[in-house]
N, C-alpha and C positions, 0 to 999 in steps of 0.2 A: 618755354622751350618747345620748339616745333619739330625737332628731330625725333623720329620714332622707328622702332623695329616693330613690325606687325606680324603676328602669327595667327592665322585664321583656320578654324575648323580642325583643331587637334582632336582626333577621334580616340576616345578612351572608354573602356568598359569598366563600370564601377557599380557599387552596391549602396548608393545613397537614396534615401527616401523615407517617408513617414510610414508607409505601409510595410508590413512584414514581408510580403512577397517581393517588394523592391529590394529589400535588404538581403533576401535569400537568393533570388534569381538574378539580380542585377539588370543593367540595361546600358545602352550606349549613351554617352555624354559627349558633347563637343565643347571645346574651350577655345576662346579667342583671347589673345593678349595684345595690348598695345603698350610698349615699353618706351617711355620718354627718357632720353639720355643724349648727351652731346656726341654726335657722330663725326664731327669735323676731323678729328685726329685720324680716326679709322678711314675716313674718306680720302685723306691725302696719303696716309702711310700704306694702305692696302694690307694691313697687318691685323690678324685676328686678335692679337693681344691688346689692341687699342679699342676693342668693342666688347660686347658680351657674346658668348657662344650660344646662339639660339638652339642648337641641337642639344646642348646640356640643359638649357631651360626646359625644352620639351620633355626630355627624359625625367627630370625632377618633377614636373607637373604631372606627368603620366604616373610615376611611382606614388605620388601623394594621392592622386585621384583613385588609384586602384587599391590603396591601403585600407586595412581594417584596423580599428573601428571606423566605420563609415559615418557620414553626416546624415542627420535627418533632413536637413534643409540644404538646397543648393546655395542659399545665401551664406551658410557656414562654410561650405566648400570653397566658394569664391573668396571669402576672407582668408582661409588657410593658404590658398594659392597666392594671393597678394602678399601675405606675410612672408611666404617662402621666397618669392622673387626679390622683395626688398631686403630680406635678410642675407640671401646668398649671392646677390649680384649688386655690389656696391655702386657700380656706375649708373644703375637705373634710379632715376629720381622720382618717377611716377609710373604707376602701373594701372592700366585699365584691364579688368578681368570680366569676361562675359562667359557664363556657364549656361549652356543650352541643354535642356532635357526634353528632347522631341517626343519621347514616349510617356510623358507625364500623365498619370491617371487622373484626369480632371472631369471625366464623365461625358465629355462632348469631344468631337473630333477637332484637333488643333494641329497645326503644322509644327509648332514649336512653343515651348515655354522657356524663358531665359531670365537670368538676373544679370545685372551689370553693376560693378562697383569701381570706383576710382580711389586709389590710395597713393599717398605721397610719403616720401621719406621725411621724418621729423627734422626740423631745423633747416 
């Protein structure tokens, strides 16, 4: 499937990390999503009911990312986001999730640290 809805740079403050100060003080995360689904019907009908509401997806991802208990790893956060999208939005067949942690404490200056996962609906 080549149809996609792409959400880039969703900015969310969360408390994920291995270090205690990350879990106490928090930091900014960025989330990118690519949702693979059939958009033909929405493209011809011009009706929100024929697609997924990406504002709703953004709100749910924001709520999950801000939630406590937080994840130690951004890998775990990405998995939770993918599971949420596939669980709550039946039209989405595949979701690519990229979680950026630009302030990751790695001991040397970096512009960004990120993980990317691709998950598909079973069957």
